[in-house]
N, C-alpha and C positions, 0 to 999 in steps of 0.2 A: 150427875144428879146427886144432890146432897141426901143424906139420911135425915130423918126427922125424929126428935125425941118425943117422949110421951105427952108433951105440952104443945106439939106442933111446931117447934122451933127447928130451923134447919141447922145441921152440923156439917160443915164443909171439911173435906179431907185436907190434911197437911200439904202445903205448897212446897214442892221441891224443885230447885233450879238446877241448871246444867252444871254449875260449878260446885254443887254440893250444899249450897245455902238452903235453909228451909225456914219456914215460918207458918204459924197458924193465921189464917185470914177468915174472920167470922163476922156475921151480921144477922141480927135477930132482935126481938124485943128484949132479950137478955143482955145483949152486947152493946158496947159503946160505939154506936154507928148512927148514921142519919140517912133516911128516916129510921126511927126505931120501931121497925115492924118485922114481920116474918116473910114478907113477899118481895121487898125491893121494887125496883132497882135502888141501890144505895149510892149516895153521894160521897159518903165516908164510911169506913169500916174499922173494925177492931183487929189489930195485929198483935199476936202474942208469941212470946218465947222464940225469938229469932235464934238461929243456931250460932250466929256470930254477931259481934258488935256491928250495928248499922247506924252510922252517924245521923242520917236524916230522920231516923225514928225517935231520937232522943227528946226532941221538944214535945212529943206525945206520950212519952213513957211515964207510967205511974212511979216507977222506981229506977231513975236513970243511973243510979250507982250499981244496979244489977241488970245490965243491958240484955242479957240472954235469959233472964228469969222474971221478966216483967210483961205487962200488958200495955199496949199503946192504944189509946182511945181516939176515935174520930179522925183517923188517918185519911187524908184525901185520896180519892181514886187515882189521880194522876201520879201521886207519890208511890202507891202500890205498884202501878204499872212500871214506873221507872226502876224501882228496886228489882222487880222480876227481870227486866231487860238488862240491867247492869250485871246481874248474876247469870247471864247467858240464856235466859228464857225459861219458861215453865216446862218441866219434863214429866211431872206427875202431880196429882192433887187437883184442887179446884179453888177458884176464886168466886165469891158470891157475884150474882149478876149486878155489875156496876157499869154505869154509862161512861166508858172511857172517852177521852178527848179524841175526836176524829181528826185526821190530817185533812187540811183543806186541799181540794184538788186544784191543780194548776189551771187557771181560767184560760190560758192560751192554748190548751189542748183542743183539738178539733174532733 
């Protein structure tokens, strides 16, 4: 559960992955996300200050020449999920409520 600032905006805890990679994942009226509200769920979020260079974030980076000191706006949910999975999964922190792509069940199952 996120903390909320004095303006009612959620503040989500830093995401830490199994391999040590970390990043801030935020969404609120103040962040570069969609929709731009304080309740979500969000289709895209703001990712900030990744601990290491992450190639797939560079198209969204405000300052791509400073890859670990920048904010990446409107990063699609599926990309956030992929980054977390590539780095071994979430071990601490939190991701804003975002509707992840669900795997389609095999229609041949009985």
